[in-house]
N, C-alpha and C positions, 0 to 999 in steps of 0.2 A: 160057777163051778170050776172053770178053767183056772181062774186066778187063785182059788182055794187050793187046787191041785199043785199049781206052781209054787205057792207059798209053802205047802207041805214038803215039796221036794227041796226047796232052799233050806228049810229047817231040819231036814233029815241028815243022818250020818253021811249019806252019799253026797248030799248037797254041800256039806261042810268040807268034805274031801275035795270036791270039785273047786270050791272057792279057794282052798289052800293051794291047789295046783295052779290056778290062774294067778293068784297073788304072788307066787314064787317067781313069775316071769316079769313082774313090775318092779323094776329097780330104779325108777326115776326119782331123783331127789327134788326138793323144793316144791313138792305138791302137797298142799295142806287140805285135810279133811277137818271140818269143824262140826261137832255134834251138839245139839241143843236139848237140854232137859228143862222142865219147869218144876214139877212136883214129884218127889220120890216119897211115897207113903202108902198107907192102906186106905183106900177110898172109903171103906165102910166106917172108918173112925172119924171122918170129916164129911158127912153127907151134904153140908151146906156149901162146900167148895165145888166149883164147876169141874166136872169130870173130864172135860175136853182138854184140860192142860195137865192131866195126870200122865206121867211118863213111865213110871215103873214102881213096883213094890221095892222095899229095901233088899229083899232076897234076889229079885230079878236084877236089880242094879249091881249087886255084888257079883253075880254071875257074868253080867255084861263086862264089868271091869276085868275080871279074870280072863275072859275070852279075848278082849281087846288087847290086853297086855301080851297075850300069846301070839297075836298076829300083826300087831301094829306098834308104832313107836309113839307113845303119848308125850306130847311136848307142852311146854309152859307158854304163857303169854309173852314173857320176855324173849323166849326162843323165836316166837312168831314175829315180834317187833324187830328183833335183830335181823331176821331174814328179810322182812319187808324193806328195811333200811340198808340192806346190802352188807351187813357185818358178818353174816354166816349163811350157810345153806342148810335147809332142813333135811334130815335123813329120809330115806324112802319110807312110805307108809306112815307119814306123820299125822297124828290126830290131836286136835285141841278139844277139850271138854268144857262146855259152857253151860251155865244155868241162868235163866231169866227170872226176874221179879222178886228174888230174895224172900221166898216163902220160908216160914219157920221150919218146915220139914226138910230144908236143905241140910239140917243137922244129921238126918239119917244117911244122906249121901256122903256128907263130909266124914262121918265115922269110917265108912268103907274106903274113901279116897285117902284119908290120913293114914290108915293102917297099912296101906300099900305104898305110901309116900308118892302119891300121884298128884300132879298139879291140876288146878281147875280155875275157871274164871266165873265170878258171880256179878251179874249186871243188876244194879240197884236203882229202882225208881225212888228218888230221894225225898218225896213229900210223904211217903207212907211210914217209914220207921218212926216209932214213938207216937204215932197218931192212929190208934186202933179204930177210930170212928171213920177213917178214910178207907173205903173198901173198893177193891177192883170191881169195875162195872160188870164184868162177866160173872163173878161170884154173886154179886147182888141179884142180877137177873135170874140166874139159875135157882137160887134159893127162894126168891120171891115167887117164882112160878111153881117150884116143887112144894112149897109150904102154904100156898094160898088156899083159902076155903072156896074161892070162886071156881066155876067150871068153864068159864070162857073169858076171852079178852078181845077187844077190838083194836086192830092194828092197821092203820092207814085205810080205814073204812071196811076192812075185812074182819069178820068174826072168826077167831081161832078157838077151837075147842081145847080145854084143859082137863078133859074128862078121861084121864088115863096117862100112863107114863110115856107112851109113844107120842101122844099129842102134845104133852108138855115139853118133851125134848125137841119136837119139831118147832114149837113156838120159840124156844130158846135160840135155835139155829136161825130162825127168821129174824129175830130181833138182833142177833149178833151180826148178821149180814147187813142189815140196815145201818147199824152203828158205823160200820166201816165205810159206808157210802156218804155219811153226813159230815159236814164240818164239825170239828170238835166242840165248838161253842154252841152248836145246836144239839149235838148228840147227847151230851151229859144232862141238860135239862129234860130232854125226852126220856132218858133212862129214869131220872128222878120221878117224872110223872107216872111212868109205867109201874115203878115199884110202889109208889103211893097208892095207885089204883088197886094193886094186888095186896095191899095191907102188909107191906114188907115186914118180915120178922128179922130185925136188924141184928147182925152178928159182927163182932169185932174182927178186924182183919187178922190175917195169919202171917204177918211180915216180921222179919227179924228186927230187933231193936238196934239203935246205934251202938249201945254198949256191946252187944253180941257181935255186931259187924266189926267193931274195933278189935275184939278178941280174935275173930276169925282171920282178920287181916294179919294180926301178929302171929297167928298159927300157920300162915302161908297161903291163904286164899287170896288170889288176885281179884281186884275189884275194877269194874268199869261202869260208866254212866249209862243209864237207861231212861233218860229224861227226868224231869222233876215230877210231873203229874201224870205221865204215861199217855199222852195223846199220840195219834198217828201224826208223824212229822210232816206228812204230805197233805194233811187235812187241817192245817193251821197256817197262818201267815208266816212269811219268812222271818219277820220280826219276832213273832211268838216262838218260832222254832229256835232262833238264836237265843232267846231267853231261856228256853228249856235246856238247851245244850250247855249254856254257861252256868246256869244255876245248879244243875245237877253235878257238874264237875266241881264247882266251888264248894258245894255241900259235902261231897265226898272227900275232897282235899282237906276241908276244915275238920271233919270228924275223924278221918283216918290218918291225917298227917303225912300223906304221901301224894306224889304226882299221879294224876289220872290222865291217861293218854288214849283210852279206847272208849267207844260208844256203841250202843246197840239200839237199832230202830225198833220201837214197839210195833209188833205185828208186821214188821218189815216195811212200814210206811216211809218211803224215801222218794225224793225227786232230785233232778240234776242240781237245782238251786240249793237244796238242803245239803247234799253231799259236798258241793263246792264250799258252802259256808263252813261246814265242820272242818274241812281241810284248812281253810283260811284262818280259823281261830285256834288251830294248833293240835287238833286230834290227829293221831298217827294212823288209826285204823277204825273202821266202823263195820258192824256186822248186820246183815240183812236176814230175812227168813227165806230168801230164794234158794231153792235146792240146788246143790252142785258142790264141786270141789274147786280148789283155787290153785292155779299155777302162779306161784309167787313171782316168777320172772315176767309175767304178763298181766296179772290181775289188777283191778282197781281197788286200792287199799280202803277206799271209802264205801265199797260195796262187796264185802267179802261174803261168800255163800256159806250156808250152813245146811245141815240135814237134821230135821227134827225127829226126836225120839218120842213115839206115842206109846200108849198102853199095850199095843199089839206088835210093837217093833222089837224083833229079836236081834241078837248080835249078828246072825247070818244075814238078816235083811239089811242091816246097816252095812255090812261088808259088801253085799251085792250092790248097794247104792254107791259105795265108795268106788267100786270097779266100773259100774256102768257110766257114772259121770266122768271118771278119770279117763275113760277110753276116748272121750270126745276132745280131750286136750292134746295139743300138739306136743309130741315128744321132744324133750330137750336133751342136748348133749351132756353126758355125764362128765364131771370134772376128772382130770387125769389123776 
């Protein structure tokens, strides 16, 4: 109840005014906020897609952009790389907008970004474009459970009820948690077995094609690597992680005809060894899912923090997180 009351206050007119007042006192430069979106669409139109990665409706996204423009400075990937490499400093209240997974419904978001001339970064898992038969495991599990005629499933010796929406959603969450604990080479066959048991109703993936990715790149969308097959980089061997990082970059460079310098860890899976490897092979920056903001003067460019946007994340909630995380950073002297 308290959290709901607090959320209501943050989203109120008074809360917006309070945020604006606090924001006006933060004049530090070179502090970067990175926000993460996955899907911008109407969930009712795609019930086979996992709702846990739904970020906003197109209408909500447009409102968020307008409000962010009013209180923040939205920067490009080139701006961020220049700042990380010491060629410039970012202005106060800098925000970078990123999208993971290259879902086809990025088109709805791009419509609103392009009309406002706003920059964005799209991270692409390169084995999925032009391969509709390759589907993200979370979408497969979600739809297999939602559409199965079965009323229960056995998971690690435990029988889970699928008799009702709440029970099905709980089963999806338990399977997702287990996947993130397993080595990738074990997790994917396990998912295959679960989906087969549930008599999976196979649907094609909803990932952008290479042709459309080329067009978006030409229209101004910055692209970054998101591995080749989308494993957690800390749940595979270092040799496999190297292959994922190199193959994804090479694929993007071949199809887009441009240098790729940034990487995004699927589900934030990173280790010290993987981060060091990415730097060694020439990536200039890599993005995690760890919540927080980044002090460009002191951050690890291979572990940049981001703030995820979920279906219930309002612009005021984003702004509150920008402030709460930024307050923990050591203030830096402003340039003369």
